[in-house]
LOTOR-164230 format. One record per residue (C-alpha): residue in three letters; x negated, y negated, z. Coordinates in steps of 0.02 Angstrom, whole numbers, plus 50000, padded with zeros to 5 digits. Each point is the difference from the previous one (the first is absolute). Example, Ala and Ser with C-alpha at 12.3 -4.5 7.8 and 13.67 -1.06 7.14 Angstrom:
<sites>
ALA493855022550390SER499314982849967
</sites>
This chain:
<sites>
MET488185294358219ASP498614989549923GLU500694984650088VAL499905007750173SER498474995750102ASP498955014050074GLU500294992150170SER501894999549981PRO500955009650137TRP501205005949863LEU498645009549906PRO500265017150086ALA501884999449969ILE499764995249818LEU498735014149975ALA501225012650077ILE501414993949886ASP498855001049849PHE499495017850049GLY501825005350013HIS500424991949833ARG498605009749914LEU500625016250077ILE501754997149934GLN499324996349827ASP498895015550003GLY501435011950029THR500995009350130LEU498705013650031SER498674988550073LEU501344990850099PHE500645016650068LEU498255005750051VAL499584984050091CYS501694999850089LEU499735018150051ILE498274996450068PHE500594984650095SER501455010150073CYS498785013150063TYR498964986550080PHE501494992050086LEU500665016950062PHE498405009350043GLY498614987149991SER498754996450138TRP498414990250033LEU499055013749907ASP500974996049842LEU499554981650018ALA498165004650020LEU500045011549849VAL500814986749893SER498644987850053VAL498655012749955ALA500835003249832VAL500054981449962GLY498174998850047LEU499515014549888LYS501024992949857SER499114983450022VAL498275007350032GLY499264991149849SER500584982950057LEU499475003750178ALA498255005449946SER499824984349894TRP500554989250145ILE498745008250118HIS498614998049872ASP500364981949961SER500694993450163ALA498824992650126SER501355001850132ALA499875019049987HIS498164999350047VAL500394988150142SER501355011950063LEU498795014749997ALA498674990250094SER501304994250127ALA500595017950029SER498205005750029ALA499714985850122LEU501595004050095LEU499495018450014ALA498294995250067ALA500784987750122TRP501215013550061LEU498575012150033ILE498994986850094PHE501514994650102ASN500425017750051THR498195003050048VAL499794984650111ARG501755000650074SER499365012450130SER499494986050116PHE501784993549999THR501015016250000SER499085011050125ARG501205003250141ASP500735014850093ASP501835004450009ILE499765006350178PRO498504998350117TRP498935015749992ASN499095006250154GLY499785018049947PRO498405008849948GLU499214995749834MET500594989149857PRO500305002549814TYR498515004449890LEU499655001149815ILE499165016949974PRO499035003149838CYS499985018749971ARG499585013849879THR501115014849961MET499335016649938HIS500985014449923SER499305017149959ARG500945014849924GLN499245017250022VAL501215011449905PRO500495004449869LYS498764987449925LYS498754989050087HIS500384981549984SER499424985650110PHE500094981150000SER499864985250118TYR500444981649993SER500104984550107TYR501524997050107LEU500664986350113VAL501095002250153VAL500554989050144GLY499975005150182THR501214991850120PRO500585003350178VAL501805005750003GLY501024986650086TYR499004985449934SER500944987649891GLY499314984849914ASN498864992549870VAL498115000950023ASN499124985549915GLY501185000949851ILE499135016049945VAL500885014450091SER501804999350058VAL500945013350097ASP501885001350027VAL500294982449933GLN501754997149936GLU500404985749882GLN500864990850143ALA499075007350147ARG500344996850183SER499004985450064ARG499744989350151GLN500504985249892PRO501785001149933GLY500075000549811ALA498125002449980ARG499455012649870ILE498555012150011PRO499355003449823LYS499315016749948GLY498145002349974TRP499115006449848PHE500055017750072ASP501675003750080VAL500545014850107ASP501895001749998ALA500905011850118ALA501295003449865ASP498665009549902CYS499615011950144LEU500805016050066GLN501894999449968ARG500264988449854GLY500754983050035TYR500444993150172GLY498524988249995GLU500854988650126VAL499625012050144GLY498124998349972LEU498635012950000ARG500265004550182GLY501855002449975LYS499715011049848LEU498745010650095ASP501125001950152GLY501455005149890TYR498965013449914LEU499335006950165LYS501775001350069SER500535009549844GLN498625012550044ASP500645001550180ILE498494990850069ASP500074986050127PRO499204984349922SER499374995050173ASP498775014549988TYR499084989849869PRO500064981750055HIS498534995449887ALA499875003049814TYR498924994249856LEU500575000649818ILE498845001849851THR500904997549835VAL499884992449827PRO500714982350007ARG501064991049873PHE499044988149888LEU501034987249902GLY501515010850038TYR499275015949924HIS499835015650105PHE499515018049965ASN499465009950152PRO499595018649986VAL499825002250188ALA500064989550159PHE499305005250170TRP500784995650168TYR498765003250141LEU500955002750163TYR499184997150168SER500525004850175SER500194987750143ASP498155003450037LYS499584994549822VAL499495017449947LEU500375005549821SER501365013150019ALA500935001649834ILE500064994149820VAL501494996849890LEU499665002149814ASP501174990949880VAL499725009049834ASN500694993749833ASN499925008649832THR500064992549826PHE501835005249984ASP500504986950130GLU500345013150135ARG499354999350178ARG499605012650135THR499494995350177TYR498965011950105LEU499704998950188VAL498335007850050LEU499745002350186ARG498295001750074ALA499665018450025PHE498714998050138PRO500744990950151ARG498505005050108GLN498844992449872ALA501014983950008ASP499834999650189THR498135003249985ALA499804986349871SER500924987950113ALA498935004650148SER498364999249905ASN500304981549963GLY499495000849819ALA498635013250002ALA500725007449841GLN501244994049872SER501665009050019ARG500765009249853ILE501625008449954THR500025016749911ALA501625008449952SER500855010049863TRP501795001849939PRO500935008549857LYS500214990349839ASP501804996549952PHE499834984549892HIS499644999149813VAL498564987649986SER499075005049842PRO500725008249844PHE498445011049997ASN500385008150168SER501525009850055ARG500994995250155LYS499245014450096GLY498405000850100THR499284992450158TYR499304982950040SER498624997150128LEU499464983250069LEU498404993550076ALA500124981850055SER498854989450107ASP500624986750119PRO499774983549906LEU500034989650160GLY498995010750118PRO500135000950190ASP501224987850080MET500464993649826LYS498584987450004GLY499334994949830PHE500205007949830HIS498785014549979GLY500435005249823LEU501275010649908ASP499685018349959VAL501415011949954THR499865016649908ILE501495010249940ASN499765017749933LEU501255010449903ALA499925019050006SER501035012349899SER501295011550077ALA498635013250009GLY498864988150095HIS498794996049857PRO499354982049992LYS500764990749852PHE499754981450022PHE499384986850121ALA500184981250009ARG499014988250109LEU500254981650042PHE498594991150090SER499384982450035GLU498714992749884GLY499114986150091GLU500634989850145ALA501824995850027VAL500414981749970ASP500824989250133PRO501164988349901SER500104987550143ARG498154995949976MET500014997949811SER499684982949923ALA500864993949844MET498495004749893GLN499895017350079THR501865002549969LEU499824995249817ARG498515011649978PHE500925014450084LEU501554997349893LEU498985000049840GLY499155016150051TRP501525009850062CYS501584992749923TRP500005012949859VAL499795015750106GLY501825002150050PHE500594998049820ALA498725012949941THR500545014050118PHE501455006749897PRO499084998949831ARG498555009250080ILE501175014050054ILE500715001149824ARG498255000649927GLN499475014450112ALA501635009249966ALA499694998449814ALA498255007250023LEU500685014950097PHE501335003349870LEU499074996549838LYS498225004850045HIS500215013750130LYS501685006549936LEU500735001850175HIS501745007150024VAL501334986850032TRP501235004650136TYR501814995049982ARG500504986850127PRO501255007850121GLU501374989850080PRO499504993450172LEU500365009650159LYS500974993650150THR498404993450081THR499564989449848GLN500634982949950GLY500615000149820ARG499524987249870HIS500854983149986ALA501685000449913ASP500174991249834ARG501404987849960VAL501205013449936GLU499715011050152LYS500284985450118ASP501664996249917LEU500535018350012GLU499435001250181HIS501134985550046VAL501485009049921PHE499555017050073ARG499884992650176ARG501744992549985TYR500685016049923LEU499255010950136ARG500754988750134HIS501695001849914LEU499865019049991VAL499535001550184GLN501414988650055GLN501255010249899SER499385016850065PRO501295009950100LYS498615006450115ALA499214990950147LEU498314995649924SER498634987450036VAL498754998649857ARG498334991150010TYR499474994549826LEU498204995449956SER499644992849828SER498385001349901GLY498964987649904ILE500744983850066PRO498924991950136SER500814992650155LEU501665008549963ASP500585006850166SER500775016950027GLU501874999750026VAL501215011050096PHE501705003849923LYS501425007350102SER501615008149943SER501684994350066ALA500135016050102ALA498304996650078ALA500544982450048ASP501525007250089GLN498985013950084PRO498204993850016GLY499495014150117ALA500555013449878ALA499114993049846GLU498685010749917GLN498444990149958PHE498855003149854GLU498774990949889ILE499894997049813ARG498254994249952ILE499634995449819LEU498215005349961THR499734990949835PRO500934986149907VAL500225011549850PHE501425007950098TYR501144985249964SER499825000949811ARG500165019050002PHE501554999950111ALA500844987749881GLN499785012649859TYR501065013450084ALA501865000249966HIS500375008950165ASP499364994050169PHE499955017450078GLU498935006749859GLY498884984850002ILE499584999550185PHE499675018750015SER498985001049839GLU498894985650057LEU499845007950173THR499625018049954GLU499264999449824ASN499144983249980GLY499504994450175THR500484981749980VAL501054999650159TRP499835007850173VAL501445004450117ASP499765007350173LYS501725008550003PRO500465004549820HIS501525010150055LEU500874983750045LEU499864992649825PRO501635007949936GLY500904989350129ILE499454984649901PHE499715005149820LEU501635008949968LYS500345010649847LYS501344991049902ALA500544997049821SER499294985349904SER501044984349989PRO500704993549835LEU499254984149930GLN501064985250052THR499384982249974SER500754982949977SER498574993449893LEU499535004349822THR498154998350045ASP500185012250145PHE500995012149893ALA498685000049862GLY498575001250125PHE500705014250104LYS500595009149844ALA498194999649940ILE499455006250172GLN501245014349987ARG499335004949828LEU498164998450045ARG500065008150172ARG499225017150020ARG499245009850143PRO498194994550025GLU498605012249968LYS499285009250147ILE498414991950065PRO498555012049962GLN499185007550154ALA498124999150011PRO499115016849976THR499015007250144THR498405001949898SER499284992249844ALA500175017149917ASP501904998650009PRO500454986049879LEU501744992949996ARG501095009149878PRO501074988549892THR501825003150029SER501444995749885ARG501454990150068ALA501565010350026ILE501504993849902ASP501454994950112ILE501635004149912ARG501124992150131ASP501094985749942PHE499634986050122ARG501024984950043ILE499164986650103SER499125004350163SER500734996750171MET498724986350029ASP500514992049835ALA501825000250056TYR499524992550169VAL499074985649917LEU501434996549878GLY501194999450148GLN499044985850083ASP500584982249979ASP498244994249959GLY499614996149819SER498154997250035LEU499835017150082ILE500885008649855ALA498924991249870THR498385003750093TYR500445018350024ARG500585002149820ALA498404992549931ALA498895010450116VAL500845016649959LEU499984996349814ARG498134996550007VAL499725016550091LEU501055010149878ILE499284991749844ALA498245003250065ASP500465018250035ARG500725002649827PHE498794990649890LEU498464993850097MET499365015050099GLY500844993850158GLN498944984250011THR501114985450049GLY498514988649976LEU500085003949814VAL501824994549999LYS499444983050063THR498674999649863VAL501325003649868GLU501124986550074PHE498554987749996LEU499625004049819GLY501844997849958HIS500044982950083ALA498384995249912GLY500715005349832LEU501584990150033ALA498994984550045TRP498915001849846THR501525002049887LEU500864984950073VAL498474988849984SER499665006249823LEU501774995849944MET499984983050082MET498304994749932ARG500405006449825LYS501614989949995MET499174984250065ARG498684999549863
</sites>
């Protein structure tokens, strides 16, 4: 090897041969370990494994790398170049406004988008007094507008937006309002107006009753978005504030939308006739049915006092002022929150490059600080004031559940196909409307049995609505469909059905199928599923008062001898290896988490990551030791 030049193309091959020769000389154990590790990489490896190996090599060579950085002038040049590129990128994105400001569609409606610096105040009255306030930034935009304002604020801009010039692209601004983040999750392609019209129709309200609307919401900044509440101000054809839609999000990634109608129609007429003599307001109250804070139960009453931000005839922005009060079931004040303008709203179309840079430096951090601020105040309530923590109940039918994780998405795909199969095989004439949970832009689907297809007029129609993505992982834990669907419906509240008496026509009581596979991997995987499977624990129900703590319950031991579930048998019967592998992996993760990791599938991924990291470290250690 001494005669081979460092620039020789044969050097890598010679090094590999030398490495193998040393392994053979060292003994069969090292050779076996390396072969085993390489086999695992070839069979189960991914880009993550490649990244972990690279990190392991870097850590093993950290001494050489540090010496190179210390001694090498090129390292300092690289660092300076990276800093210069970052500065150039910031400057370019700041001055690009003069080149990228354009509208997707011409806008002739009232008002334009505004940047609205605000302050939010929170004050708790009982059981302990606690108050705080902090700066806040929202964007106001007319609903129906679409475009990019001066490169600063963009609304309803898709990556390849519609344009008067074919192929032209409208870039997003620094602060972006995306319709996909509002109301029903997903469906951003319909725009803000389409989302609003769809919601109003779901509430049996004609969208033409509110032809004008103005949205005030937290925008995305650099792709990040956390929005506790958004306000949709709805105006009549006379441009009189007539209703407000509140889009409320909690820290558990759940969403509840409230429609608040103006309670004083005569006052609205008077305000319209007075031509701006007094600023119109909306006052209303409604029962609380959404778990927002872990320090409040799901009971009580909300009340709202909101001023019209646009004023008479929707001319000019007059400031934001919204107050929400929470009262207990007995009517005692508990908590209030207020959001109000602090200073003048900023018209992005009139901002120069220097004003834009100054505004970005002053407000770019606010959106990222919202969630940490919430966590900080929650810690103060729990650690300092010792407030009772309420168990988070599963969402109700009127609430949008959290986003599904990767395992739940995989199981939803299988459950949808399985439900379609069950309905089609049903001997009864049934038409089932299925609505999933946690997967944005996934449409509802109607399944019909063969009997319903032959006799469409005689088909009985009903709806199965999944309320939370946890249903999919829980349903996969049951060995019997009939037991699973009725337990989740009556005991755990993870699914809602409008006609439960029709469920036996789909989820039939039948014996479990024997395990039959044509693959050793499938046999081992589903045999493990069979051994690990057990009935999931009942979801604890929230107590009615803080004086009634949850009593720990022991899991009942199921002495039945299970085979595989009917859904397992359905999947194994499909001629789709990818589907079988995905389902097998998802169910195994759920069952392993249930048995050993407190039901947290995220911990399973952590364990898998640590296993891959250990494998990468072992491989690199063996290779580098043998090459010395």
